[in-house]
KEDRENGU-326765 format. One record per residue (C-alpha): x, y, z; residue in one letter. Coordinates in steps of 0.1 Angstrom, whole numbers, padded with zeros to 4 digits, always signed. Example, Ala and Ser with C-alpha at 12.3 -4.5 7.8 and 13.67 -1.06 7.14 Angstrom:
+0123-0045+0078A
+0137-0011+0071S
//
This chain:
-0117+0005-0043M
-0081+0011-0055C
-0051-0003-0036S
-0044+0030-0018S
-0079+0032-0005D
-0076-0004+0009L
-0042+0006+0024L
-0056+0037+0040F
-0086+0018+0053S
-0063-0008+0069A
-0041+0020+0084I
-0071+0037+0098D
-0084+0006+0115R
-0050-0003+0130E
-0044+0033+0143L
-0079+0035+0159Q
-0071+0003+0179I
-0039+0021+0191R
-0057+0053+0200G
-0046+0074+0170F
-0067+0095+0147N
-0060+0092+0110F
-0068+0117+0082F
-0059+0117+0044V
-0056+0148+0023H
-0060+0139-0013F
-0044+0161-0039L
-0071+0156-0065S
-0107+0144-0067A
-0094+0111-0078G
-0127+0093-0081Y
-0139+0116-0108S
-0108+0107-0128E
-0112+0069-0125R
-0128+0048-0152P
-0166+0044-0146S
-0161+0006-0146A
-0143+0009-0113W
-0175+0022-0097G
-0176+0049-0070M
-0169+0030-0037P
-0175+0047-0004K
-0143+0058+0014I
-0145+0046+0049D
-0117+0066+0065F
-0115+0104+0073P
-0104+0123+0042H
-0107+0155+0022H
-0103+0161-0016F
-0086+0194-0023W
-0092+0214-0055K
-0064+0206-0078D
-0048+0227-0105F
-0029+0199-0123A
-0008+0201-0154T
+0007+0171-0172K
+0045+0171-0178I
+0062+0141-0194S
+0033+0119-0186G
+0031+0129-0149D
+0005+0151-0133H
+0020+0180-0115L
-0004+0189-0087H
-0009+0223-0072L
-0034+0226-0043N
-0036+0262-0030P
-0063+0252-0005G
-0042+0225+0010L
-0011+0247+0010I
-0030+0273+0029K
-0044+0247+0053H
-0009+0231+0061L
+0000+0254+0089P
-0032+0244+0107N
-0023+0207+0106I
-0009+0200+0141K
-0002+0163+0143S
+0021+0139+0160E
+0029+0122+0127F
+0027+0137+0091L
+0033+0114+0061M
+0038+0131+0027V
+0035+0109-0004G
+0059+0118-0031G
+0075+0146-0013P
+0094+0160-0043W
+0068+0149-0070A
+0045+0180-0068T
+0046+0216-0057P
+0022+0207-0029T
+0045+0179-0017G
+0075+0202-0018I
+0058+0229+0003V
+0046+0202+0028A
+0082+0190+0031S
+0092+0223+0046F
+0064+0226+0071M
+0076+0221+0107D
+0043+0216+0125N
+0045+0179+0132S
+0065+0160+0158E
+0075+0131+0135H
+0076+0133+0097R
+0075+0104+0073I
+0083+0106+0035A
+0064+0080+0014W
+0087+0072-0015V
+0078+0048-0044E
+0110+0050-0065G
+0127+0020-0080N
+0162+0012-0093T
+0150+0001-0127F
+0137+0036-0136T
+0152+0058-0109P
+0148+0091-0127G
+0174+0118-0120R
+0194+0110-0089I
+0226+0129-0098K
+0233+0166-0103G
+0208+0193-0092L
+0178+0170-0092S
+0194+0144-0071G
+0207+0171-0046S
+0172+0185-0044F
+0157+0151-0037K
+0183+0144-0010R
+0176+0179+0005L
+0139+0171+0008I
+0145+0136+0021L
+0167+0151+0048G
+0137+0170+0061R
+0121+0137+0072Y
+0128+0115+0102E
+0115+0083+0085F
+0111+0070+0050V
+0083+0046+0041A
+0087+0025+0010V
+0065-0001-0008P
+0088-0030-0002G
+0124-0041-0009L
+0127-0023-0043E
+0117+0010-0027G
+0143+0004+0000Q
+0170-0002-0027R
+0159+0030-0045Y
+0163+0051-0013V
+0197+0035-0007R
+0208+0042-0043M
+0196+0079-0040L
+0213+0085-0007T
+0246+0068-0016K
+0252+0096-0042Q
+0259+0118-0012K
+0292+0118+0007S
+0274+0120+0041R
+0254+0089+0048K
+0216+0094+0051Q
+0206+0081+0085R
+0170+0074+0078T
+0152+0043+0091P
+0133+0025+0063I
+0097+0014+0070L
+0090-0012+0043P
+0057-0024+0032N
+0043-0054+0051L
+0038-0073+0018V
+0067-0096+0010D
+0071-0088-0027E
+0094-0118-0032R
+0063-0139-0031Q
+0049-0122-0062F
+0077-0126-0088K
+0066-0131-0124A
+0070-0166-0138K
+0081-0153-0171W
+0096-0122-0186K
+0074-0102-0210V
+0092-0093-0242S
+0095-0058-0255N
+0076-0068-0287S
+0047-0080-0265T
+0047-0048-0245K
+0047-0028-0277K
+0018-0048-0290D
-0002-0042-0258V
+0005-0005-0260R
-0006-0004-0296S
-0038-0024-0289R
-0049+0000-0262F
-0035+0031-0278D
-0010+0039-0251I
+0020+0059-0261S
+0056+0049-0251D
+0058+0079-0228K
+0027+0069-0207E
+0029+0046-0178R
+0005+0017-0173F
//
């Protein structure tokens, strides 16, 4: 299982204890895209894979899921969490749906490679973030990223941060990997400089 599957399984178990139903809408049939060595583990939480029309731009997949977009108005829930709310057309559309009582944006940005946070792109991200009551981030670095993004705005963003329960300070690298070593690893596995790994 990949880390998100383990996370979703844990969330599902905890929410069931508290009397909530949990459902995950995947933007792509992710298992078919994973290396065969990872196996095909059974997903043990309620979910649906939506047909995906993805195109790759600058190393990132831009997901468009017409079926999910059409289904969004039918999703009436107390809480709706959207992962990467400005990263895909589907996420952008979901950000402007008003059929849930509480809305959570899951944001995985970091301050080391923040992308565009100024100008039109930054304004667009802040507009979308303003549509959410809460922001969930994977730890302290995600929290710093959201603060960096929202400080670009004169009006302070009043969004509570819901950090990951994992204390990432416990997992610091003991040594720094040199750029030449990174270049060697990329070369050995035929990974271009533009691809993330």
